[in-house]
C-alpha positions as CSV (number, residue, x, y, z in Angstrom):
1,M,0.0,0.0,0.0
2,K,1.4,3.4,-1.0
3,H,-0.1,5.4,1.9
4,K,0.4,4.7,5.6
5,L,-2.7,3.8,7.5
6,V,-2.7,5.7,10.9
7,Y,-4.8,6.4,14.0
8,I,-4.5,10.1,15.0
9,E,-5.9,11.8,18.0
10,W,-5.8,15.6,18.2
11,E,-7.2,18.5,20.2
12,D,-9.2,20.6,17.8
13,A,-10.1,24.3,17.9
14,V,-13.6,25.0,19.4
15,S,-15.8,28.1,19.6
16,N,-19.1,29.2,20.9
17,N,-21.0,32.0,19.2
18,L,-24.5,31.1,20.5
19,K,-24.8,33.8,23.2
20,W,-22.9,36.4,25.2
21,F,-21.1,35.4,28.4
22,S,-20.0,37.2,31.5
23,E,-16.3,37.0,32.2
24,E,-16.9,34.4,34.8
25,Q,-19.1,32.3,32.5
26,A,-16.5,32.7,29.7
27,L,-13.6,31.5,31.9
28,D,-15.8,28.6,33.2
29,W,-16.5,27.6,29.6
30,D,-12.8,27.8,28.8
31,K,-11.9,25.6,31.7
32,N,-14.5,22.9,30.9
33,I,-14.4,22.7,27.1
34,S,-12.2,20.6,24.9
35,M,-12.7,18.7,21.7
36,I,-10.6,15.6,21.3
37,V,-11.0,14.1,17.8
38,K,-10.0,10.5,17.1
39,E,-9.7,9.5,13.5
40,C,-8.1,6.8,11.2
41,G,-6.9,7.6,7.8
42,F,-4.2,7.4,5.1
43,I,-1.4,10.0,5.1
44,L,-1.0,11.7,1.8
45,K,1.5,14.4,2.8
46,E,3.3,15.6,5.9
47,D,5.7,18.4,6.6
48,K,7.1,20.2,9.7
49,K,3.8,22.1,10.2
50,H,0.9,19.9,9.1
51,I,-0.2,16.4,8.4
52,F,-2.6,15.9,5.5
53,F,-4.6,12.7,5.5
54,V,-7.9,11.2,4.1
55,N,-10.4,8.8,5.5
56,R,-11.4,7.2,2.3
57,M,-9.7,6.1,-1.0
58,A,-11.6,4.7,-4.0
59,D,-10.1,2.9,-6.8
60,T,-11.8,4.6,-9.8
61,R,-11.3,1.7,-12.3
62,Y,-13.6,3.5,-14.7
63,D,-10.9,6.2,-15.2
64,E,-8.6,5.6,-18.1
65,D,-5.6,6.4,-15.8
66,G,-6.9,4.2,-13.0
67,S,-6.3,6.9,-10.4
68,L,-7.6,7.0,-6.9
69,E,-10.2,9.4,-5.5
70,Y,-10.1,10.7,-1.9
71,G,-12.7,11.6,0.6
72,G,-12.7,12.9,4.2
73,L,-9.8,15.3,3.8
74,H,-8.0,16.5,7.0
75,K,-5.2,19.1,7.3
76,I,-4.1,19.3,11.0
77,P,-1.3,21.3,12.6
78,I,1.4,18.9,14.0
79,T,1.3,20.7,17.3
80,W,-2.4,19.7,17.8
81,I,-1.6,16.0,17.6
82,R,-1.8,14.2,21.0
83,E,-1.4,10.6,19.8
84,R,-0.4,8.9,16.6
85,K,-0.1,5.2,15.7
86,V,0.8,3.5,12.5
87,L,-1.8,0.7,11.9
88,K,-0.9,-2.5,10.0
89,S,-2.5,-2.6,6.6
């Protein structure tokens, strides 16, 4: 297989624009909110700043060149990643 299959866990950015908050409420929201995302996918590209991976690959045999199509695109800053494991494929 050309692309590594990986499990990646990262802390994502999160926001709340539903209402106005007092300073105390805002600080309480900050203290209690986090978004940990857990995902498996295939690495297409990686550099010092980002990892770019996809959840799905489809073999488009109907194409003349037999190329793959990709779905579930993710570009994540490396500094956001909390855990990463290469899975056997």
